[in-house]
Every structure is written in C-alpha cells, then in structure tokens.
KEKE-3310 file (N, C-alpha, C; in steps of 0.2 Angstrom, whole numbers, plus 5000, padded with zeros to 4 digits):
npx = (4903:4895:4904:4898:4894:4906:4921:4936:4953:4969:4985:5003:5021:5030:5031:5026:5014:5001:4992:4990:4983:4973:4967:4964:4955:4945:4939:4935:4924:4917:4918:4919:4933:4947:4962:4978:4984:4999:5008:5007:5013:5023:5035:5041:5050:5062:5063:5066:5079:5085:5081:5082:5081:5069:5059:5048:5040:5036:5029:5019:5012:5007:5000:4989:4983:4979:4970:4960:4956:4952:4941:4930:4926:4915:4905:4904:4897:4896:4902:4919:4935:4952:4969:4976:4977:4972:4979:4992:5000:5006:5017:5026:5029:5036:5047:5053:5053:5058:5060:5055:5048:5042:5033:5025:5019:5012:5002:4995:4991:4983:4972:4966:4963:4952:4940:4941:4934:4936:4942:4933:4940:4957:4969:4984:4999:5014:5032:5049:5064:5073:5064:5055:5063:5067:5054:5051:5062:5058:5046:5051:5049:5053:5056:5059:5071:5083:5081:5083:5089:5090:5081:5069:5069:5068:5054:5048:5050:5044:5030:5028:5028:5019:5006:5006:5002:4991:4974:4962:4955:4950:4963:4969:4983:4994:5008:5019:5030:5033:5023:5014:5003:4999:5003:4999:4985:4979:4986:4980:4967:4966:4970:4959:4949:4953:4951:4938:4934:4939:4930:4919:4912:4908:4919:4935:4949:4962:4980:4990:5006:5018:5009:5008:5021:5033:5026:5021:5010:4994:4990:4978:4962:4953:4934:4928:4923:4909:4910:4919:4911:4903:4913:4926:4936:4949:4967:4968:4954:4955:4965:4959:4948:4955:4961:4949:4945:4955:4955:4942:4944:4955:4968:4985:4996:5010:5025:5036:5032:5023:5029:5038:5029:5025:5036:5035:5023:5029:5038:5029:5023:5034:5036:5024:5026:5037:5032:5024:5034:5041:5030:5028:5041:5042:5031:5019:5003:4997:4992:4993:4988:4977:4984:4993:4986:4980:4992:4996:4986:4988:5001:4999:4989:4997:5006:4997:4994:5005:5007:4996:4999:5011:5007:5005:5000:4997:4992:4995:5009:5013:5009:5017:5030:5029:5027:5039:5048:5044:5051:5064:5079:5081:5093:5098:5104:5122:5128:5132:5147:5144:5132:5137:5144)
npy = (4970:4956:4940:4935:4947:4953:4960:4955:4958:4950:4954:4957:4955:4948:4931:4929:4922:4926:4922:4908:4909:4916:4907:4897:4903:4906:4894:4890:4899:4898:4908:4918:4919:4929:4929:4937:4940:4936:4929:4929:4941:4947:4953:4948:4939:4944:4955:4952:4948:4960:4973:4987:4990:4985:4988:4999:4994:4982:4986:4994:4986:4977:4986:4990:4977:4973:4983:4981:4968:4972:4980:4972:4968:4973:4967:4954:4942:4943:4933:4939:4936:4942:4940:4951:4969:4984:4995:4992:4991:5003:5003:4994:5002:5013:5007:5002:5012:5028:5047:5053:5042:5037:5048:5048:5035:5038:5047:5039:5029:5035:5040:5029:5023:5029:5021:5010:4997:4998:4987:4979:4975:4973:4961:4961:4953:4950:4947:4945:4948:4937:4926:4928:4926:4913:4907:4910:4902:4890:4888:4888:4895:4897:4910:4916:4911:4918:4928:4945:4947:4961:4968:4962:4966:4979:4980:4974:4985:4996:4990:4990:5003:5009:5003:5005:5018:5018:5021:5020:5009:4996:4988:4972:4967:4954:4945:4933:4927:4917:4908:4894:4893:4884:4871:4870:4868:4874:4887:4891:4891:4902:4912:4913:4916:4928:4936:4935:4942:4954:4958:4960:4950:4942:4940:4949:4939:4933:4935:4921:4916:4925:4930:4943:4949:4956:4966:4973:4967:4974:4984:4978:4984:4996:4997:5006:5022:5027:5039:5054:5063:5066:5059:5060:5066:5063:5059:5044:5042:5049:5040:5028:5031:5034:5021:5014:5021:5019:5006:5005:5011:5004:5007:5008:4999:4998:5001:5008:5014:5023:5031:5038:5045:5054:5061:5068:5076:5084:5091:5099:5105:5114:5122:5129:5136:5143:5152:5159:5166:5173:5182:5189:5195:5203:5212:5210:5203:5190:5176:5162:5153:5144:5134:5131:5125:5113:5107:5103:5094:5084:5079:5075:5065:5055:5053:5046:5035:5028:5025:5016:5006:5001:4995:5003:5012:5027:5038:5034:5031:5045:5051:5044:5048:5062:5062:5057:5068:5077:5075:5077:5087:5102:5111:5126:5130:5133:5149:5155:5160:5171:5175:5181:5192)
npz = (5006:4998:4992:4980:4974:4971:4963:4962:4962:4961:4965:4963:4963:4949:4950:4963:4965:4961:4951:4954:4966:4963:4954:4963:4973:4965:4962:4974:4977:4966:4955:4941:4930:4926:4917:4915:4899:4893:4886:4874:4869:4857:4859:4871:4873:4868:4875:4888:4885:4880:4887:4887:4873:4869:4876:4876:4865:4870:4882:4876:4869:4879:4887:4878:4876:4888:4891:4881:4886:4900:4897:4894:4906:4912:4907:4912:4923:4941:4955:4951:4947:4945:4939:4939:4939:4930:4933:4937:4925:4924:4933:4928:4917:4923:4928:4917:4907:4900:4900:4883:4879:4891:4894:4883:4885:4897:4893:4884:4892:4903:4897:4892:4905:4911:4906:4912:4924:4942:4954:4967:4978:4981:4982:4987:4986:4994:4993:4997:4987:4986:4988:4978:4966:4968:4967:4953:4947:4950:4943:4930:4917:4899:4894:4906:4912:4912:4921:4928:4944:4949:4942:4946:4960:4958:4953:4963:4973:4967:4967:4981:4985:4977:4981:4994:4994:4988:4985:4978:4978:4990:4999:5002:5011:5010:5017:5009:5011:5021:5019:5012:5002:4993:4995:5009:5017:5028:5028:5016:5018:5028:5021:5012:5021:5026:5014:5013:5024:5022:5013:5021:5025:5039:5054:5054:5049:5060:5056:5050:5056:5047:5038:5039:5040:5049:5056:5071:5083:5085:5100:5113:5108:5116:5118:5103:5101:5091:5085:5089:5096:5111:5118:5130:5123:5126:5123:5121:5116:5103:5098:5098:5089:5078:5075:5071:5060:5051:5050:5043:5031:5026:5026:5023:5034:5037:5047:5043:5031:5036:5044:5036:5029:5040:5041:5029:5033:5043:5036:5028:5038:5042:5032:5032:5045:5041:5032:5040:5048:5038:5034:5047:5048:5038:5039:5032:5027:5038:5034:5038:5048:5045:5037:5045:5055:5050:5046:5057:5062:5053:5056:5070:5067:5060:5070:5079:5071:5070:5083:5086:5077:5081:5093:5104:5119:5117:5126:5139:5138:5136:5148:5157:5153:5155:5169:5173:5169:5177:5188:5185:5184:5176:5166:5161:5144:5142:5140:5123:5114:5105:5112:5124:5120)
capx = (4900:4896:4908:4894:4894:4913:4925:4943:4960:4975:4991:5010:5027:5032:5033:5023:5009:4994:4988:4989:4978:4966:4963:4961:4949:4939:4936:4932:4918:4913:4918:4922:4940:4950:4969:4981:4987:5006:5013:5005:5016:5028:5042:5043:5056:5067:5062:5071:5085:5088:5076:5081:5079:5062:5055:5043:5036:5033:5025:5013:5007:5004:4994:4982:4981:4976:4964:4955:4953:4948:4935:4925:4924:4909:4899:4906:4894:4900:4909:4924:4942:4957:4976:4980:4973:4974:4984:4998:5004:5011:5023:5031:5032:5040:5053:5057:5053:5060:5060:5049:5044:5037:5028:5020:5015:5007:4996:4990:4987:4978:4966:4962:4961:4946:4935:4941:4931:4940:4940:4930:4945:4964:4973:4991:5003:5020:5037:5055:5066:5075:5058:5053:5068:5066:5048:5052:5067:5054:5041:5055:5047:5058:5058:5061:5076:5089:5078:5088:5086:5089:5074:5064:5070:5065:5048:5045:5050:5039:5024:5027:5028:5012:5001:5007:4999:4984:4967:4956:4951:4952:4968:4971:4991:4997:5015:5019:5036:5033:5017:5014:4996:4998:5002:4996:4978:4978:4988:4976:4960:4967:4969:4952:4945:4956:4948:4931:4934:4940:4924:4914:4909:4910:4924:4941:4953:4969:4985:4994:5013:5021:5005:5008:5027:5037:5022:5020:5003:4991:4988:4971:4958:4946:4928:4930:4917:4907:4913:4922:4905:4900:4918:4929:4940:4956:4972:4965:4949:4958:4969:4954:4944:4959:4961:4943:4945:4961:4952:4937:4947:4960:4974:4992:4998:5017:5027:5041:5029:5019:5035:5040:5022:5025:5042:5032:5019:5032:5040:5025:5022:5039:5035:5019:5029:5042:5028:5023:5040:5042:5025:5029:5046:5041:5025:5014:4997:4998:4986:4996:4985:4974:4988:4997:4981:4979:4997:4997:4982:4990:5006:4996:4986:5002:5008:4992:4994:5012:5006:4992:5003:5017:5004:5007:4994:5000:4991:4998:5016:5014:5009:5023:5035:5029:5028:5046:5050:5042:5055:5070:5081:5082:5098:5098:5110:5127:5128:5137:5151:5140:5127:5142:5148)
capy = (4967:4948:4938:4935:4953:4956:4959:4954:4958:4948:4958:4956:4955:4941:4925:4930:4917:4929:4917:4902:4911:4918:4900:4893:4906:4905:4888:4891:4903:4897:4914:4919:4920:4932:4929:4941:4937:4939:4924:4931:4947:4945:4956:4947:4935:4949:4961:4949:4948:4967:4977:4994:4990:4982:4990:5002:4990:4977:4990:4997:4980:4975:4991:4989:4970:4973:4987:4977:4963:4975:4983:4966:4965:4976:4962:4947:4941:4942:4936:4939:4936:4942:4939:4958:4975:4988:5001:4989:4992:5009:5001:4991:5007:5017:5004:5001:5017:5035:5051:5054:5035:5036:5053:5045:5029:5041:5050:5034:5025:5039:5041:5023:5021:5032:5017:5003:4997:4997:4981:4980:4973:4971:4957:4962:4946:4952:4943:4948:4947:4930:4921:4929:4923:4905:4904:4910:4897:4884:4887:4888:4897:4898:4917:4919:4908:4923:4934:4948:4949:4967:4970:4959:4970:4986:4980:4974:4992:4999:4988:4992:5010:5010:5000:5010:5025:5017:5023:5020:5003:4993:4984:4967:4965:4947:4943:4926:4924:4911:4905:4890:4891:4879:4864:4870:4869:4879:4893:4893:4893:4908:4918:4914:4919:4936:4939:4936:4946:4961:4961:4962:4943:4939:4944:4949:4934:4935:4931:4916:4919:4926:4933:4950:4949:4962:4971:4972:4966:4980:4983:4975:4990:4997:4999:5012:5026:5027:5045:5057:5066:5062:5057:5065:5068:5062:5056:5038:5043:5050:5034:5023:5033:5033:5014:5012:5025:5016:4999:5005:5014:4999:5010:5003:4998:4998:5006:5012:5019:5028:5036:5042:5050:5058:5066:5072:5081:5087:5096:5103:5110:5117:5127:5134:5140:5147:5157:5164:5169:5179:5187:5193:5198:5209:5215:5208:5199:5183:5171:5155:5149:5138:5130:5128:5121:5108:5102:5101:5090:5079:5077:5071:5059:5051:5050:5041:5029:5024:5022:5011:5000:4999:4993:5008:5016:5033:5043:5031:5032:5052:5052:5041:5052:5068:5061:5057:5074:5082:5075:5078:5095:5105:5116:5131:5129:5137:5154:5154:5167:5177:5178:5184:5197)
capz = (5000:4997:4987:4974:4970:4971:4957:4965:4958:4965:4962:4965:4957:4945:4953:4969:4965:4961:4946:4957:4972:4959:4952:4970:4976:4959:4962:4981:4977:4960:4952:4934:4931:4921:4918:4911:4894:4893:4882:4866:4867:4853:4860:4877:4874:4866:4880:4893:4882:4879:4891:4885:4866:4867:4882:4873:4861:4875:4886:4873:4867:4885:4888:4873:4876:4895:4891:4878:4891:4905:4895:4894:4913:4914:4905:4915:4929:4947:4957:4946:4950:4940:4943:4938:4938:4925:4935:4937:4920:4925:4938:4924:4913:4927:4929:4910:4902:4903:4894:4878:4879:4897:4894:4877:4887:4901:4889:4881:4898:4907:4893:4892:4912:4912:4905:4915:4930:4947:4958:4974:4982:4978:4986:4986:4988:4995:4994:4996:4980:4986:4988:4971:4961:4969:4963:4946:4945:4951:4938:4924:4910:4896:4894:4913:4914:4913:4924:4932:4951:4951:4939:4950:4965:4956:4953:4971:4976:4964:4969:4988:4985:4974:4985:5000:4994:4984:4988:4973:4980:4996:4997:5007:5009:5013:5015:5008:5012:5025:5018:5007:5001:4987:4999:5015:5017:5033:5025:5011:5021:5031:5016:5010:5026:5026:5008:5015:5030:5019:5009:5025:5027:5045:5057:5051:5053:5062:5051:5053:5056:5041:5034:5040:5042:5051:5059:5078:5084:5089:5108:5112:5109:5121:5113:5101:5099:5084:5084:5095:5099:5117:5122:5134:5119:5128:5118:5121:5112:5096:5095:5096:5084:5072:5074:5068:5054:5047:5048:5038:5025:5024:5025:5025:5042:5037:5051:5039:5026:5039:5047:5031:5028:5045:5040:5025:5035:5047:5031:5026:5044:5042:5026:5035:5049:5038:5029:5045:5050:5033:5034:5053:5048:5033:5041:5027:5031:5040:5033:5038:5053:5043:5035:5052:5060:5045:5045:5064:5063:5049:5060:5074:5064:5058:5077:5081:5066:5072:5090:5084:5073:5085:5099:5110:5122:5118:5132:5145:5137:5137:5155:5161:5151:5158:5176:5174:5167:5183:5193:5182:5184:5169:5166:5154:5140:5143:5134:5118:5114:5103:5118:5129:5117)
cpx = (4900:4900:4903:4893:4900:4916:4933:4948:4965:4981:4997:5015:5027:5034:5029:5018:5002:4989:4985:4984:4972:4962:4960:4955:4943:4936:4932:4925:4914:4913:4921:4929:4944:4958:4972:4984:4994:5010:5012:5009:5022:5035:5044:5049:5063:5068:5067:5078:5089:5082:5076:5079:5072:5057:5048:5038:5032:5028:5018:5008:5004:4997:4988:4980:4976:4970:4958:4952:4949:4942:4929:4923:4918:4903:4900:4902:4899:4898:4913:4931:4947:4963:4980:4975:4976:4980:4991:5003:5009:5017:5028:5034:5037:5046:5057:5057:5056:5059:5054:5044:5039:5031:5023:5016:5010:5001:4992:4987:4982:4971:4963:4960:4954:4940:4936:4938:4937:4937:4936:4935:4951:4967:4980:4996:5010:5026:5044:5058:5069:5069:5055:5056:5067:5059:5048:5057:5063:5050:5044:5052:5053:5060:5060:5067:5083:5086:5083:5086:5086:5083:5069:5063:5066:5058:5044:5045:5044:5031:5023:5025:5020:5007:5001:5003:4992:4978:4961:4951:4953:4958:4969:4979:4992:5004:5016:5025:5037:5027:5016:5007:4994:4998:4999:4990:4976:4980:4982:4969:4960:4967:4963:4948:4948:4952:4940:4930:4934:4934:4917:4910:4911:4916:4931:4945:4959:4973:4989:5001:5015:5016:5005:5016:5030:5032:5020:5013:5000:4990:4980:4966:4953:4940:4929:4923:4916:4910:4915:4916:4904:4906:4921:4935:4948:4960:4970:4959:4951:4961:4964:4950:4948:4960:4955:4943:4950:4958:4946:4939:4952:4966:4980:4994:5006:5020:5031:5038:5025:5023:5037:5035:5023:5030:5039:5028:5023:5036:5035:5023:5028:5039:5029:5022:5034:5038:5026:5028:5041:5037:5026:5035:5046:5034:5019:5009:4999:4992:4988:4992:4981:4978:4992:4992:4980:4985:4999:4993:4985:4996:5003:4992:4991:5005:5003:4993:5000:5010:5002:4996:5009:5013:5005:5001:4997:4999:4994:5006:5018:5014:5014:5028:5035:5029:5036:5050:5049:5047:5063:5072:5083:5088:5098:5104:5115:5127:5134:5141:5148:5135:5132:5145:5144)
cpy = (4959:4946:4937:4941:4956:4955:4960:4954:4956:4951:4956:4956:4948:4937:4924:4924:4920:4925:4911:4904:4913:4912:4896:4897:4906:4899:4887:4894:4903:4904:4913:4921:4923:4933:4933:4937:4939:4935:4926:4938:4945:4948:4953:4944:4940:4954:4958:4948:4955:4971:4984:4994:4989:4984:4994:4998:4985:4981:4992:4991:4978:4980:4990:4982:4970:4978:4984:4971:4967:4978:4978:4965:4968:4970:4955:4946:4940:4936:4935:4940:4937:4942:4946:4963:4980:4993:4998:4990:4998:5008:4999:4997:5011:5014:5003:5007:5024:5040:5052:5048:5035:5041:5050:5040:5033:5044:5044:5031:5029:5039:5035:5021:5023:5027:5010:5002:4995:4990:4983:4978:4970:4967:4957:4957:4950:4947:4947:4945:4940:4925:4923:4925:4915:4903:4904:4905:4890:4882:4886:4889:4899:4905:4920:4916:4912:4929:4938:4950:4956:4970:4967:4964:4977:4986:4979:4981:4996:4997:4990:4999:5012:5009:5003:5015:5023:5017:5022:5014:5000:4988:4979:4965:4959:4946:4936:4923:4917:4907:4901:4888:4887:4872:4864:4872:4874:4886:4896:4895:4900:4913:4919:4917:4927:4940:4941:4942:4954:4963:4961:4956:4940:4943:4944:4943:4937:4932:4927:4920:4919:4930:4941:4951:4956:4967:4968:4971:4972:4978:4981:4982:4991:4998:5006:5015:5026:5034:5049:5061:5062:5058:5062:5068:5068:5059:5049:5038:5044:5044:5029:5025:5032:5025:5012:5015:5021:5009:5000:5008:5009:5002:5007:5004:4997:5002:5011:5017:5025:5034:5040:5047:5055:5063:5071:5078:5086:5093:5100:5108:5115:5123:5131:5139:5145:5153:5162:5168:5175:5183:5192:5197:5204:5213:5214:5204:5193:5179:5163:5151:5143:5133:5127:5123:5114:5104:5099:5094:5084:5075:5073:5065:5053:5048:5045:5034:5025:5020:5015:5004:4997:4995:4996:5012:5023:5038:5040:5032:5040:5053:5050:5046:5059:5068:5061:5063:5079:5081:5076:5087:5097:5110:5120:5129:5134:5143:5153:5161:5172:5180:5183:5191:5204)
cpz = (5000:4991:4980:4970:4968:4964:4962:4961:4963:4961:4966:4960:4954:4950:4960:4970:4965:4957:4951:4963:4968:4957:4958:4972:4971:4960:4970:4980:4971:4956:4944:4935:4924:4922:4913:4905:4892:4887:4875:4864:4863:4854:4867:4877:4872:4872:4886:4891:4882:4881:4888:4878:4865:4872:4880:4869:4866:4879:4883:4871:4873:4887:4884:4874:4884:4895:4887:4883:4896:4903:4895:4901:4915:4912:4907:4921:4935:4951:4952:4950:4944:4943:4941:4938:4933:4926:4936:4931:4920:4929:4933:4919:4917:4928:4922:4905:4905:4898:4890:4880:4885:4896:4888:4881:4893:4898:4886:4887:4902:4902:4893:4899:4914:4911:4907:4922:4936:4952:4965:4980:4979:4983:4983:4990:4988:4996:4994:4989:4981:4985:4981:4966:4963:4966:4956:4944:4945:4945:4931:4917:4907:4896:4901:4915:4915:4917:4929:4939:4952:4948:4944:4956:4964:4956:4960:4974:4974:4966:4977:4988:4982:4978:4992:5001:4990:4988:4984:4975:4986:4995:5003:5006:5013:5011:5015:5008:5015:5024:5012:5006:4996:4990:5005:5016:5023:5031:5020:5014:5025:5027:5014:5015:5027:5020:5010:5020:5027:5015:5015:5027:5033:5049:5053:5054:5055:5057:5055:5053:5049:5035:5033:5043:5043:5054:5066:5079:5087:5096:5107:5113:5114:5115:5110:5100:5092:5081:5089:5098:5105:5121:5126:5130:5122:5122:5116:5116:5104:5094:5093:5089:5077:5070:5069:5060:5049:5045:5042:5032:5022:5022:5027:5032:5043:5041:5047:5035:5030:5042:5042:5029:5034:5044:5034:5027:5040:5041:5029:5032:5044:5038:5029:5040:5046:5035:5034:5047:5044:5033:5041:5052:5042:5034:5036:5031:5032:5040:5034:5043:5050:5041:5041:5055:5055:5046:5051:5065:5059:5053:5066:5072:5063:5065:5080:5077:5070:5079:5089:5081:5076:5092:5105:5113:5122:5123:5138:5144:5138:5144:5158:5159:5155:5166:5177:5173:5173:5188:5191:5183:5178:5170:5160:5151:5142:5138:5130:5118:5111:5108:5123:5126:5117)
residu = (MET:HIS:THR:THR:GLN:ALA:TYR:ILE:ALA:VAL:GLU:GLY:VAL:ILE:GLY:VAL:GLY:LYS:THR:THR:LEU:ALA:ARG:MET:PHE:GLN:LYS:GLU:ILE:GLY:ALA:GLN:LEU:VAL:LEU:GLU:VAL:PHE:GLU:GLU:ASN:PRO:PHE:LEU:THR:ASP:PHE:TYR:THR:ASP:ARG:ALA:ARG:TYR:ALA:PHE:GLN:THR:GLN:ILE:PHE:PHE:LEU:LEU:SER:ARG:TYR:HIS:GLN:GLN:ARG:GLN:LEU:ALA:THR:ILE:PRO:ARG:PRO:LEU:ILE:SER:ASP:TYR:MET:PHE:ASP:LYS:ASP:ARG:LEU:PHE:ALA:GLN:VAL:ASN:LEU:SER:GLY:ASP:GLU:LEU:ALA:THR:TYR:TYR:SER:VAL:GLN:GLU:ALA:LEU:ALA:GLU:ASN:VAL:PRO:LEU:PRO:ASP:LEU:VAL:VAL:PHE:LEU:LYS:ALA:ASP:THR:ALA:THR:LEU:MET:ASN:ARG:ILE:THR:ALA:ARG:ASP:ARG:PRO:TYR:GLU:ARG:ASN:MET:ASP:PRO:GLN:TYR:ILE:ASP:SER:LEU:ARG:VAL:ALA:TYR:ASP:THR:PHE:PHE:GLY:ALA:TYR:ALA:ALA:ALA:PRO:VAL:LEU:VAL:ILE:ASP:THR:ASN:GLU:VAL:ASP:PHE:VAL:ARG:ASP:GLU:ALA:ASN:ARG:ASP:ALA:ILE:PHE:ASP:ARG:ILE:ARG:GLY:ALA:LEU:GLY:GLU:GLY:PRO:ARG:GLN:PRO:ALA:LEU:PRO:GLY:LEU:ASP:HIS:GLY:GLN:ALA:PRO:LEU:ALA:GLU:PRO:LYS:PRO:ALA:PRO:ALA:ALA:LEU:GLU:GLY:THR:SER:ARG:ARG:LEU:ALA:ASP:PHE:GLN:GLN:PHE:HIS:ARG:ARG:LEU:ASP:ASP:ASP:LYS:ARG:PHE:PRO:THR:ASP:LEU:TYR:PHE:ASN:PHE:MET:ARG:LEU:GLN:GLU:GLU:ILE:GLY:GLU:LEU:ALA:LYS:ALA:PHE:ALA:GLN:ARG:TRP:ILE:ALA:GLN:SER:THR:GLY:GLY:PRO:ASP:GLU:THR:LEU:PRO:ALA:ILE:ARG:GLU:GLU:LEU:ALA:ASP:VAL:LEU:ALA:TYR:VAL:LEU:LYS:LEU:ALA:ASN:TYR:ALA:GLY:ILE:ASP:LEU:GLU:GLU:ALA:TYR:LEU:GLN:LYS:MET:GLN:ALA:ASN:GLU:GLY:ARG:LYS:TRP:HIS:PRO:PRO:ALA:PRO:SER:GLU:SER:ASP:GLN:ALA)
# end
C-alpha cells in the first residue's frame, strides 16, 4: 500500500515517543494527524494519585473519548497518522481494573470496537522500563511527576504480550532504547524507511543497531520458492517457505515469545497423545489422528520459526547432529528394581 492511501497508528507505552514520531512522519509525508486527547480527562490527576479509587472513572472516560475520536477517522482523508489505536484501551483496563469493573468495561469496549476502523499498519515502539521512566521525567508533565515505575513496567509487559500475538493488522516493531530519532537524523530516516518498507514501498530497510535490540540476525536466505509445489520438500525448503510466510504476515520474530508458543503447542500435542492413550486403553474409538497431525505440524512450524529467527540452517544442523550420533555408542539404561522383580 502506498503511504498516500494508508492509515498508520503509532503505539507504545507512556513515554516511548509515539506522539513525537507521529508528528515527524506526518510532516514527512504530508499526512493528516490525529492525536490522542488525554489531558481533558477530569479524573487523570486523581488517578495518578490514587489509581485504585479512580481507575474505573478514568478508564471509562478514556474509552468513550477515544471511541468518539476514532469514529471520525473514516471521514478523514488519507494518508492519516494517529499516535494511538483504539485496541490499546484494553491494555490499560487489564492493568487498572479487576472483577466486576473489568467485566463491565469489556462489555462496553467490545460493543464499541465493532465500529472502529483498523489501521493499515501499526508502528509499535518499544523501550525498557528505565528508558521509559527517563523520558517521562525529562518531559516533566505535572500529573506524571510521581509516576510509579512498577505501573509503567506492568504496562510495558502488557504491551509486549498484546503485540506479540496481535494479528488484526500488520505490526512493525521498533526498539527505541538506543535510538534517538528526535536529534539523530540518520536514526529518524532509518525509521521512516522501515515504515515505508512495511507498507510495501521499496525494499525493506535493515535496522540500525538498537532498532531490533536483542534479536540475532537471520542467516542469509537462499532464494525462497513461491510455494512448496515443485520443490524437493527438504527441510531447507520448509524453512525458506516459512521465512517468506512470516515476512508476508509480519509475524512477531521475538525468540522468547516464539519459544513460549512452541511450549504451548507441545502441550496441545501432549493432550492429543493422552486422548489416544485413553482411547486405546479403554477400547473406545480412536479419532485422535487429525488432532495429532495438526499439533505435530504446529510444533514443526515453531521449530522452523526459531531456526529462522536464530539464523540457523536447520537441515544442516540436523544432518551434522545425526552424523555425530552415527558414531556414538548407545548403551541401554540399566534395569530398575521393578524391572528385575
């Protein structure tokens, strides 16, 4: 999609710089700009003083205010840039509310969300808690002067978890810990190029140091097939196919997140095998093959993801490991006392 047709939402935790980046990119491409209205919330100052007491009033005011603003987006010409997206409201509710208040919030938010347009691209700015606190202190907003670092950290975790699984719109993740896009023109231009690349305008730009903090570079890919048909269907083909699929879908590439998803899939596979064991033990009908087949495929998919994101040629690693195993001597385990009885 060309930027002239795009609706871009910039997101991130309090203090990460989303409004600043939204303003800068708006000037870069001559877009319409929609900024979150938060200082008009009459409960905000009290909320930061006593979160438990004023959380529900603050959250509902924000929800309705954001809904009213988001409903106008359909009438605003593109390109359009906003410094928030409607779905982010749920993250604050999950951190600040509980029990009946949270249930009430969910019922209202879900009804309103059906009428809110989705962005064509979400730019998710990340930073660690210490960096966020430093930036909040530097801008010195009166109602943020006593900001609780634990509150900011809980929001950071909520954001990372949410966008790690978000699939309603493409997400471009940018780590800003070591990036000064306000003062450093090269950093700013690199981010602009990455946004254009995520929208399909020209080649995707490699990240500057710090823009994808903590992720190992991918191994240089071989030419990827458009599909697996016509290939030898070797492990390398599967890996390259998955690399392209993840890139097209803009799936999250965080190693830890995908490792945890692998553990979830292994758990689902264990359940499928347990159901087969029960069926075989009781003599009942065994209808577990489709589930086992699907869960095995999911496990393999996440193994392929991890190999890609770690920069490992999985086929080569597997062959080397099996060649090493061929030369090893395997000893059967010593019988246990119960085996000898």
